[in-house]
N, C-alpha and C positions, 0 to 999 in steps of 0.2 A: 705293040700294047708299050703303056708305060710303067716306069718302075713304082712298085707301091711305095705309100709314105714312108716308110721304115727305111726303106731300101735309100730314099733319096737323101733321108737325113742321116744315112749310115755313109752314102757317099761323101756328105759334106764334114763329116768328122773325118775320113780317110785322106780328103783331099786337103785337108786344114783349112776348109773353110768354113770355120764357127768361130766365135768369140765367147767369153764366158764372161758373164757380169761380175761387179764387185763383190756382190752379195753371194754370189756360187762361189767363189773363190774362198771368202769367209767361212761359208757354210761346209765347203770339202773338207778345209784345213779342222775345222771342229768336228768333223766325225772322222776325223783322221784317213781320210781318202786322198789320193794324188790324180794327176791326170790321166794317169794310164787307168786307173780305175773306172773313172768317167767315160773314158772312150770305151774300154771294154764291156760296159754295163750297155752303150748304145748298141754295140756291135752283135751282143748276145739276147738284147731284151726285145721286148714288145711295146709297142704303145698300149698302156691300158688305160687313157683316157683322153679324151680331147676336150677345151674348155674354149668356146668360143665368144665367151661372154666380155672378154677384154676388148676395149678400143683399139689398143695397140696391136691387136693379132691373135688368130688364132695361138692357142697353148698346148704342147702336145706332151703328155708326161707318159715318159718311158720308165720301165722298171725291169733290170737285169741284174748281173750278179759281178763285182769285182772281179780282179785278179787271180784271186785266192778261189775263185768259182764259190764260195760259201758267204760272202758280205753280200746281202740284197741290197743295191743301189738304185734310187730315183733321181732322175733328169729330167727337169723342166724347161722347156724352151719353143721359140718360135722361129720362123723365117722372118728376115729383116728386108726392107723396101731395096737391099742391093743385093739380095737371094744368097745370105752367107746365114749360118744357123746361130742365134744366139741362145746360150745356153743361160736361164734366170736363174735357177738354183738348181743343189744338188745335195741329196741326203743318204743316209742309210736309213732304208724301209725299215721301220719297225712294226708295219702294221699293214698287211699284204690288203692290196685293193680287192675290190671284190662283189 
């Protein structure tokens, strides 16, 4: 049985086989988040939406909580051609998906 998609993403984060766009770094700083918050959100979060309309590849929207276990964090990313996970943007969730 193959691992679930969220587990595949979590494995990439654990193995440090991911990259962050400049935009993601800027957004992370604007929302007073750090890399540990982003990693934690992926580890405890779930994929809430998948967007397949981007010609560069399918995007996965993950929502979880930061290290403080209170701050909701959104992480948007995609797998790249070299099988790394690219984090496109990061944000503090102010409205829950639903």
